[in-house]
Structures are given as C-alpha cells and as structure tokens.
N, C-alpha and C positions, 0 to 999 in steps of 0.2 A: 320195131320198138322205137318209141319216141326218143328224141334227143335228151329230154329231161330225165327219162327213166335210165338211159345209158349213163348219164352223169351221176345219178344216185347210186347205180350199181358200181360204178368205178370208185366212188368215194367209200362205199361200204367195203369193197375189197381192200382198198388201201388201209382203212382203219383196222381190218382184220389182220392184215400182214404186220402192221405196226404193233398190235397187241401181242402177237406171237413172238415178234422179235424182242420185246421187252420181258418176255417170260411170264406174262400174266396168265396166259391160257395154259401153256405147257412149260414145266420147269426146264430150264436149260442148264446142262452141266457146265460147271466152271472150267474154263480152259487153263486156269492157273494151277501150277503144281505145288504151290505153297500150302502148308497145313495151317489150320487156324491155331493161333497161339493159345496154349493152356495157361491157366493162372499159375503164377510163381508160387512155389511152396516155401514155407518158412524154413530158415536154415536148419533149425533143430530137427525138422521132420524130413529133410531131404534124404532120399534113400542112399545117395552116394556119400553122405557125410555121417561119421559116427556121432552118437549123442555127445553133447557138450558136457564135460565133467565139471563138477563144482569148482569154482575158482579157489586156488590155494594161495597163501601168502607168497609173494615173490621173495626169493632168497636175496639177501643184500649183496650188492656187487662186491667182489673180493678186491680189496685195496691193499697195497703192500704195507707191511708193518713199518711204523716210523723208525727211523734210524736213531739210535741212542749212542752217545759217547760213553755212557756208563750204565752197566746193568749188573745188579747184585740180587741174588736170591739166597735166602737162608731158611732152613727148614729143620724143625725139631719137634718130636712128639714123645710124650711119656704118659704115665698113668694119670698124672694131674697137671700136665703141661701140653700146650700146643702153640707153636710159633711158626707162622708162615710170613716171613718178612721179605719185601721186595723194594728195591730202590732203582728207579729209572730216571737217570739224570737228577733233576731236582725234586722228583716226586717220591715220597716215602710212604709205604702202605704196609699195614700188618693186620693179618687175621690171627686172633689169639684166643686163648681160654684163660679166664681169670680163676686161678686156683682157690681163691677165697670163697668161691661159690660152689666148690666141689662138695658133693654129699658123700663123705668118706666114713664108712662104719668104723667102730672101735676095733682095735686089733691090727694085725699085720695087713699091709696094703697088698691086694692081689695084683698080679701082673696083667691087668686089664685097664683100658681107659675109663676114667671116671667122668668123662665128658662125651657129649654127642654133638653132631653138627649144629643142632639148634642152640647149643650153649656157646658157640663161637661168636665173636664180635669182630668188627673191622674198624680200624681207624686209619686216617691218612692225613698227610700234611705236606707242606712245601719247604724244601731246604733253601736257605739263603745262598747267594752266590759264593759267599765266603765258606759256608759249611760244605758246599759241593766241591769247591776247589781244595779244601783241606782234606776231604775224603779221597779225592783223586791223588793228591800228593802222598797220602799215607799208602795207598795201593802201589804207587810208583816206587816207594821206598821198600816195599815188600814184594818185589817182582818175583822172588823165589816161589811165590804161590803158583805161578803159571807153569812151573816145572815139577810140581808135586805129583805123585801118582794119584790115581783116582780114588784109592782107598788107603787110609792110614789108621794106625792103632794096633794092628797085629792080632786081631781076634782069630782064634782057631776055628775050624769047622765045628758047627753046633755050639759055639761059644755064645752066651747071652751077653748082649751089649746094647747101649743106647747109641743111636745114629744121629750125628750132626752133619747136615749137608750144607755146603757153601759153594755157590757158583758166582764167579766174577768175570765180567767182560769189560775191559777198558780199551778203548780205541780198537786195535786189531788183535789184541791178546785176550785169551779167555781160557778158563779151566774150571772144572767142577770136581770137588773133593768131598769125600765122605769120611768123617772121623768116627771110629768105633771106640766108644767109651765103656770101660769096665775096670775093675780094681787093678788088674795087672797090665793095663794097656800102656803102650808107649806114649810119652807126652805128645801133646798137640805140636805139630810143626810151628815154629815161631811165626812164620808169615800167616799161617792159618789163624793162630791165636790173636795176632795183632789186629787183623782185619775183623775177626769175629768180635773181639772186645770193643772195637771202635764203633761198629754198626749197632751193637746192642746198647751201648751208651747213648748213641744218637737216637735210637728207638725210644729209650727212656726219656730223653730230653724233649723230643719233638712230639711223642705220642703218649707219654706217661704210662708206658707199659714196662713192667719189670722184666729183667732177663730171666730165661727159664732156669730151672734147677741144674 
C-alpha cells in the first residue's frame, strides 16, 4: 500500500472514532445520575398543597379597652319607653325611643312594647370638664351606692314590676343595681335615686331627651 493511501486510511479511522465519541453515530448513555428538571407546577395545583380557600376579611387585632375613670350605664324599658344611657368620662350617649311617635291604639295599653329596634334613635355629646367633675363629686357624695345589694325594691316571685338598672364605676369602686318598681315597692335607695336623677337631668340638658316614665 502506498504511503498516501495509508495516510488517507489513518485519517478516515480517526474521523470515524471522533464521530463515535461525540455520539453522532451511536447514542451514548449519559453517565450523570441527575434527572432532568420538570417544569414547576403552579402553587394552587401542587399535589402536596391543599386548594387555596377564598380570602376572608382579617379580624381586627384585639386591643385592650381604654381605661376610664368614670363609667355609668343606665337602662330602662317599658311599653312606650326605651332608655339606654352611657357615660364614659366626658362622653355621654343615649339610645332611646321617642314616645310621641308610638302608635298606641285606643283603650288600655297592653303589656307589650309599642316600639321596635328600627324606632330607636341615638344621640351623643361631650361633657364639659366642669360637668364631668360635678358628676364625679355627686357620686363621691353618694358612695353608699357601692354597698347596695344587686336588687332593690322587694318584688315577690312572679310579681310584675318595671326594672331600672344602674351601673356605676368610679376609679376603683363599682356596683350594678337593679331597682324593681311596682305600686307596693320599697322606695329607691337615696344614693340610687340621687345618681339616677342627676344623670337623667344631664341627659335632658345635653341630649334633649326626656326622662322615661
């Protein structure tokens, strides 16, 4: 064989070996153990994740109630009356029913409310510093209220009566008292009556709401 032919044969073999090494003629298995990455799934369709629920309004963070030096609540309802009065320091607020708007039929009044929640109105105002101080002074002069029993009036079991509820908290002293009103009831305790009269007059002065019957 001529030298030129040997050279061509050698070059041909070298080219063949090169092509085989690159995998062009026969596929060569990859020696890497890594698996090809699969496309990432959306979060909502991921098998390991539960379906996302519709978003709901977040509940407001619970914050401690503000500290008041004076808290008063007074509550009374009857057939043609509704008074829910509150005083928190210098803020006075009342939800009430105006009896002049009651639709009362002729004849005796039945023992049922002649008002509904939609008939109720609310007013509020701010006490002056003097009014607030005078109210605190009055309560301080009637400290017997804080020693009263929870129920006064002396109604017997099954006795029909009207209920007047008064709750007072001044500084560190507080008490809640319900007075049962009926024809033979014991008189209101003086401290109860004095505070009740004062706050109802204040309600009329600041909110133009008349005292209940």
